[in-house]
N, C-alpha and C positions, 0 to 999 in steps of 0.2 A: 287744414292744410299743412300744419307742421308735421302731423303724423304721416300724411302722404309724401312730404318731402323727405323725411327721415327713412320711410320705407323705400323710396326711389334710391336714396344713397346706399342703403343696405344692399338693394338688388344690384347696383353697379358694382359695389365691392364683391359681391358674390360672384358675379360674372367674371370680374378680373382675376379673382382667386382661382376660379374654375380654368380659365385660359392658361394662367401661370402653371397650375399643376398639370393640366393636360400636355402642355409643351414638354415639361419634364418627363412625364410618362412616355410620350411619343419619342423623345430624344433618347431615351435610355433602352428603346426597343426597336431601333432601326435595323433592318435586316442587312446582311453581309453585302448583298447586291444593291445597297443604297446608293444615291448619287455619289460620284467619285470625289466630289468636294469634301475632303475629310474634315474640314472645319465644321460641317454640319453635325458630325457625330462626336466631336470632341467636347465633352461637357465638363465644366469646371465650376464647383461650388465653394464658396467662401462665406464664413459667417463669423460674427463676433456678437457679444452681448455684454449686458451689465445688469447688476442688481444693486439698488441703493435703498438705504433707509435714512430718512432725515427727520430729526425732531427738533421742533423750533419754539422758542418761548417769546412771547410778546409782552413787553412792558408797555401796557396801553396808556395812552395820554388822557388824563381825565378832563383836561380843558380844551380839547380839540374842537374848534368850531364846527367841523363837519360831523362829529360824533360825540357830543358832550356827555361826559360821565357814561359813555358806551350805551346810551340809552336809544340810539337810533339803529345801529348795525348789530349791537349785541354779539360782539365778536368774543371767541375763545381766547384765553392766555396762552393756550398750548395747541400745537399742531404736530401731527405725525404722519408721514407718508412713506409708504413702501412703493418703490418703482422698479419695473423691469423693462429692459429693452432688448430687442433682437434685431439685429441687422443682418441681412443675407444678400449675396449677389450670386446669380447663377448665369453663367455664359455658355453660349454655344458657338465656339470658335470666335470669329471677329464679326459675325453678323448679328446675333441676337444675345441681348443681356435682359435679365430680370432683377429687379431690386425691391426689396421689402424692408420696412421699418416698422415693427410692431411694438406698441407701447401698451403696458398693462400697469395699472396703479390702484392703490387701495389706501384710503384714508381712514385709518383706524381711530381717528379723533371722533369722528361722527358715526362711524359704523362699527358694528360688532360681529358682523357675519361675513364670511368669506363670499356669500352671494353677491355683495355689494362691490367686488372687484370689477373695475371698469377697464375694457380693452378697446383700443383704437388703433386704426392704421394711420401712423404718421406719413407713410409713403408707401406706395405700391405701383410699380411702373414697368412696362416693357420698352426695350430700347432695340430698334431695328436699324442696322447700318448696311444697306444693299451695296453701297459704293463708299469709297473712302472720303468722298467729299460730301455726303449727305447722310443725315441721321434723323430718325422718327421716333419720339417718345410719346406714350399714351399711358395715362393713369393719373396718379397723385404724386406730386414732387414738391420738395422744398427746394426753392431757388436760391441761389447766392449771387445776385447781380451786383450788390453794393461793395464798395472798397473800404468803408468806414469801419471802426472797431465797435464803437458805442452807438452810432446812429447810421442808418442806411436810407437817405432821402430818395435815392434811385431805386431802392428795393421794391419796386412797384408790384411785384408779384410773389413777394416772399413774407414770411411772418413778420410782424412788427417787433423789432428788437427792443429789449428792455435794458437800458443802460446800466441798471443795478445788477443785472445778470446777463451780460453780453454773450457769454460762452453757453448759456442755456444748461446750467448745471444739472438739472434733472432730465434733460433731453425731452421736453415736453412739446416742442415746437412741431406743428403739423402742416403738411403741404396743402396744395390746391389741386383739385381736379383739373386736368389740362391735356392739350394735344400740341406737341412742340415739334417743330421742323427746323433743323439747323443745316446750313451749307457752308462748307469750309473752302475758302479761297485763298490759298497762301497764308499769309500771316493775318488774314481777316476771316471773321465769322459773322454770318448773318443768322439770327434766330428770331423766328416768329412763333408766337404762343397764343392759342385760343383757350380762353378760361370760361367754359360754358357754365350756365346755370346748373345747379345740382341735379335739376331735371333736364337731362341732355336733350330732350325733345324740344325745349324752349330756346332754340337757337337764337332767337330775337333778343335774348338777354346776354348774349355772349359778350364777354369783354375780350380786347385784344392787347397784347403787349409784344414789343419788338426790341431787339438789341443788335446794334452793329458794333462789333469788337474789332480792334486792330493793334497790332504791336508795332510802334513807330519809334525808332531811334531810342530804344530802351524804355518808352513809355507804353503802359497798358491804357489804351483809351476805349471808351465806350459810349456810344450815343443811345439813349433809351427812351421809349415812349410807351404810353398806355392809352388805349381808346376805350373809355368806359361808357356804359349805357345810362346810368343814373348819376354818375359823378363827373367832374370835369376832367377832360383830357389832360394828360401830363406829358412834358417833355423834359429830358435831363441829360446829364453828362457826367461821367466820372473818370478818374484817371489814378494811377499808382505808378510809381517810379522807385527802383531799388538803386541806390547809389553806393557802390562798393559792396562791402560784406556786412555793413552794420546799420546803415541809415536807409529808412524808406519814407516816402512822402505819398500822401494820398489825399483826394478830395472828391466831393460829390455836390451837384446842385441839381434841383428840380424845380420847374415853374409851372404855373397854371393861372388862368383867369378866374378870379373869384375864389370863394373859400366855402367849403361845406361845414366847417367848424360850427359849433353852436355857441352863440353869444347872448349874454343876458339882457333883456329888455324890460323895462318897468311899464306895465300897461296902465296902471292906476294906483293912486295912493290910497292909504287906508282911511276909513270914515266912519263915523258913528251912525248907527241906523237901528231905529229912528233917533234923531237928535235927542239927547238927554236921556237915553235909555241905558246907558252904560255899556251897550253891546256894540262891537265894532266889526265892520267887515274888513278883513286883512288887505293889505296892499296886494295887487296882482303882478306877478312876475312870469315871464316865459323865457325859455332858452330856444332861440331859433336861428335858422340859417340866414340871417339878415344880410350877409355878404356874398351870398351864392351867386347872384346875378350881376355882381360888379364886374367891370371890364378891366379894371386895373390888375396887373400881375402880382401874384403872391409866390415868394421864393422860400425854399429851404435849401440849406447848404451846410456842408461840414468840411473842415480842413484839419489835417491831422498829420502826425509822423510817429514813426517807431525808431528807436535807437536800441541796438544790442551791444553790450560791452563784451570784452574778451572773456570775462568770468560767467557769461551767460545771463547777467542781469539785463532784463528788458524794460524800457521806459516807453510809454505811449501817451501822447497828449493830443486832445482834439478840441476845436471850438465848433459849436452848433449853433445855427441861427434859424428861427422859424417865424416868418412873417405872419403866419396864421395864429401865433400865440397871443396871449392877452398883453397889451401894452399897459402902462402904469395906470391910466384912467380906467381901463376895462377891468383891471385886477382889483382896483379900489372899489368899484362898484359891486364886483363879486364879494368882497370882504363886507361890505355894508349889507348886502343881502343875507350873508350868513349870520351877521350880527343880529339883523332883524328876525331872522327865523329863529334864533336862540331866545330872542326877547319874547316872542309870542308862543314859544314851545310849552304846552300844557297851561296856558293862561285861559281860564274859562270865559273871559269877557271877549275873546275873539272867536267869532263864528267858524265852524268847520268847513272845510272844502271837500265837497263830495263825501260828506259823512265822516271825514277824518281830521284829526288835529292838523291845523294849517302849517304850524311849525314843523310838524313831523313830515308832512307832504313836501315842503320846501327843502328840507335837509336831505330827504331821499333824493329828491331831484337833483340837488347839488351834487351829492355823491355819484350819481350816474353821469354827470357831465363833467365834473371837476377831477374826479379820481381817475386820471388817465396815467399811462406810463409817463416818466419824466419827459416833460415837454409841453407843460401848460402855458408857460411863459415863452419868451422870445430868444433868450440868449444863455448859453450854457458853456462851461468849460469842464472837461473830463480829463482826468489823470489816471493812469494805471502804471503801477510798478511791480514787476515780477522778480522775486529773488530766490533763485534755486540753490539747492545743495545747502541749506541752513542745517548745521549739524551734519549727519551721515545721510539721513533719508527724509528730511523735511524740506519744504519750500513755503514761501510766504507771498501772497498777493495782496497788494492794497489798491483799491479803487476809491476815487474822490470825485464827486460831482458837485459843482458849485453853480447856482442860479445866479448869473451876474446881474439880473434885474433887481433882486431883493437881498442878495448876499446869503441866503440860506444854503445848506449844503448837506451832503450825505457822506460818511466815512464808512467804508466797507472793508475791514481787514479779514483775510482768510489764511488760516495756517492749516497745512496739509502734511500729514505724516504717513509715509509709505513703508510699513514693515515688511512688505512683499512687493515685487514689481507690479502685480495685478490687483493690489489692495491698497485703498487710500482711506484714512480717517481724518476728517476735516472739522475745524471748528471756525465759524464765521459769525460776523455781527453786522447789522445795519444800524448806524448811530445817526440820528437826525439833529441838525442844528439850525435854529432860527426861531424868531418869535412867532406867536400864534397868527400873525398876519401875513406870514411869508409862505411860499409854496411848500417848503419841506417842513415848516413848522406846523402846517396843517395836518401832517400825516397822523393817523390814529395811535402810532406807537412813538414812545421816546427813543427806544431802541429794540432790536430783536437779537436773540442769540440762538444760533443753530449748530447742532452737532450731527455729523452724518458719517455714513460709511459707504464706500463704493468698492464693488467687486467686479472686475473685468474678466471676461473669458473669450 
């Protein structure tokens, strides 16, 4: 099934590329007696690109409950990625526009052959505007519906943002296959998006998203909803407001009934079998969607602000709340689960599960369910400071994320030196603070250090 699905995706991409190139060919060979609408013949092409290389060192934590002594995930201390992005827009007057975002990357940490270069289409879309008040987009697109900087609860159709890298430094974000229709009514816009299954023939699995945007009294306002086939329907609202030339305020909220998050359940305690044998059946745990059918509402929201000083320094602060995150008792249960998994790891008196060491099975399960982007708990504070023109050609960015539920935090300073306008050399680090029972204390690394180079053209 997976092979069939991947094959279908490749066929869809091939068709879109063919249509894209065919339109270019036709538009460049229109005869002189073509329709009088000159906009059909006026072709404009723009492109830009980037080449990046990033090397990263991980100072692995030997006492991480998720990965004790690196025995579970067996992570490397070193990582190197070469990445190439090409962005292109082709327009045919004001009626037709094509957009492509091609991403190629090569991880030479694990591979030693250029045959292992991976290429993917982050975006590929055709935009048709027959009238000034209506627009049709078909293909693959990255949406930007949220107003938050580090979190976007109302980004129901866009890539999940990583607060540790909200600007997507390596430009790896990929869009969704979609069909979008927008109509413009003065200062308001109605957008409806169909998000089909990768197999476009299975329209029964199609999800729908809609956004109503309006500009009212200086406020950018948007009402957003998503109708999902296998998940809970969502409804949300976001806003942003620029006050003067320096201050900006923004916020988002989204709600739904029930939660599809996975929560830990203890099915049975450990017991000796047979009694007196010295052999033990491990306790049985399960991560399940135990709150999926609840009728109580679950909300996620973010409130934040930007302020820019006369010298260009920009400060951003955001508060994020997630009802679906683990509360104190649920988090404590998870910690006890991890401690138990570590206790029985490689202990021969505990019988295996499905032929595998029980502790290892549980820790792999925990990694799959707890190692999410920042947001496992419920309350967070985010701060960003951007300091331009340090020296002649340098700038400094500082990110700070604090989990208000347990006090753990991450500090991410990044210094960038630009010897040329299109060339940047940067040094960045992720530094984790917190005990081994806190969210950020559970991370596999004590800190990371990355050195990168970016070339734009």
